[in-house]
Phi, psi and omega in degrees: 000141173234128178227132182260125172228173187220115169235100188059329168219177187251139183233160181246132175249118175244125172261119187217105175059054173063009178253143177241131180249133181246129186220128178280141181239124181307125172279130176262129192238136171237129174254127185243138176244123175272105191261009173274147180293342178279114181298316189242028178283195183296325179296311176302315183298318176294323179298311186298336176286329174296308187303324189297308181297329175290322183288321181295336178260019177080012185269139181287131178224158179210135175249128190239125178268124174297105175275126180259182354293149173236141176263144179283171173307137180250017170066029182281342179057019177290325178304320181284346184266314183279327183044044177262008187063028183220150172280135178299332180278116182233030183256010176221191186265011188295322174295324169308311183298319182296323179285332171300319178299315185295317183282347180274156172270336177223152181230125170250138179234125185236150185206148162284162173269118185243107178052047173074022178203191193285169162285154179297327184292312182292317173307319177300311176300318186291313181295320179286309184291329179292319177289314177306319184291321184288326181285352183238040184064043175052072187305330189261003185298135169084353172286165184259131181235143181216136182264144177227125181229131172256143191213141172284315179211309178213162181105354180297319178305321170304306180302316175302308180300318181301318178291318179299322176301322174296302180310314188285312179296340181271005181062034180262171183247137186244124174270151180265181180218184177291351178196168172303143193283078189228134164235138184257129189180145170260290184287158184305124179090351171303336175299337184293342180263006171259085190294332182286320180296316180288334177286324180296323179292320181293315186290322175306306179306318177298311183292322176297322181292318180301307183298321177299318182291329176298316182285330187247015186281000000 
């Protein structure tokens, strides 16, 4: 008999001939960042479809809405001087979010398409977290990264590429899906009418879960 329970971490209890063996089972975590100014808009909906698949595979998930305004990197290079895994700008939540990224096994970055690219909030997180990671021996190396993009009509592939460029230079591993990770819709909730986009998110979640378990098995 095998029962999984969690008391701050997850443990496996095996009863065999009246003997109990206790073995800690590593929790796999994924943190997702919604870079849209709309907390429950199309970007958040697409991310939630990915997270649903991860949860079904027993993976712990969290979605964070990037509250602005967020300032971008100011090129002060203090993160390279201090090497304390923190950005010198400390008047927002970016350092808290960097720690979430460090603690996670997988990172999802989502954005609507703004003039064929990311929102400034997500770009600020990428620039500051990415530079801090580089200053501290590539903090995100070998983590799994997935991009999710909402779009009205066109420009999403460029935004998708911008996120993946961050993952690749961070030495992260990117799972694929049945199409590029894009959902189409303008008004809040419109992506629910894009069956191919939702299918892409579902497959992305399944593939991400598979990869995370292979890397953390």
